[in-house]
C-alpha positions as CSV (number, residue, x, y, z in Angstrom):
1,X,19.7,-18.0,10.3
2,X,21.1,-14.1,9.0
3,X,16.7,-13.0,9.4
4,X,17.6,-9.7,8.0
5,X,15.1,-8.3,4.9
6,X,15.7,-8.2,1.7
7,X,13.9,-4.8,1.2
8,X,13.3,-2.8,3.8
9,X,10.0,-0.3,2.3
10,X,9.3,3.7,3.9
11,X,6.4,4.5,4.0
12,X,6.1,8.2,5.6
13,X,2.6,9.3,6.2
14,X,0.1,12.5,8.3
15,X,-3.5,12.1,8.4
16,X,-3.5,9.8,4.7
17,X,-6.2,7.6,5.8
18,X,-7.3,7.8,2.3
19,X,-4.8,5.3,1.2
20,X,-2.2,3.9,3.4
21,X,-5.1,0.4,3.5
22,X,-5.2,-0.3,0.3
23,X,-1.2,0.5,0.0
24,X,-0.8,-1.8,2.9
25,X,-3.0,-4.2,1.2
26,X,-1.3,-4.1,-2.0
27,X,2.1,-5.1,-0.5
28,X,0.4,-8.1,2.4
29,X,-0.4,-9.8,-1.5
30,X,3.2,-10.3,-2.8
31,X,4.0,-13.5,-3.5
32,X,6.8,-13.2,-5.3
33,X,8.2,-10.6,-3.3
34,X,12.1,-10.8,-2.4
35,X,12.0,-10.8,2.5
36,X,10.8,-7.3,2.9
37,X,9.5,-4.9,5.9
38,X,6.8,-2.3,6.2
39,X,8.1,0.9,8.6
40,X,5.7,3.5,8.5
41,X,6.4,7.0,9.9
42,X,3.3,8.1,10.9
43,X,4.4,12.5,11.8
44,X,1.6,12.8,14.1
45,X,-2.0,11.9,11.7
46,X,-4.8,13.3,13.3
47,X,-7.5,10.9,10.9
48,X,-7.2,6.8,11.5
49,X,-4.0,6.8,9.8
50,X,-2.0,4.9,13.0
51,X,-5.2,2.6,13.3
52,X,-5.3,1.6,10.2
53,X,-1.8,0.8,10.7
54,X,-1.9,-0.8,13.0
55,X,-5.4,-2.9,11.7
56,X,-2.3,-4.6,9.5
57,X,0.3,-5.6,11.4
58,X,1.4,-8.7,11.2
59,X,-0.1,-9.3,7.8
60,X,4.2,-9.5,6.9
61,X,4.9,-12.2,7.8
62,X,7.5,-10.6,10.8
63,X,6.7,-10.2,14.3
64,X,4.8,-6.2,14.0
65,X,6.6,-3.1,16.6
66,X,5.5,-0.3,17.6
């Protein structure tokens, strides 16, 4: 069985705590979307971006990875 995602959503981020939670919440609510993965590429954020992203780990139906 192939468990590769049909779509990869790649989010570049640096100090995006003001909006990344809303974006991830929206993605986690997708019901009729193809199987997808979310990849957040953090470029050295000094705010809470990384913590907010970690709070959404496991919200997308596949095991989270660091």
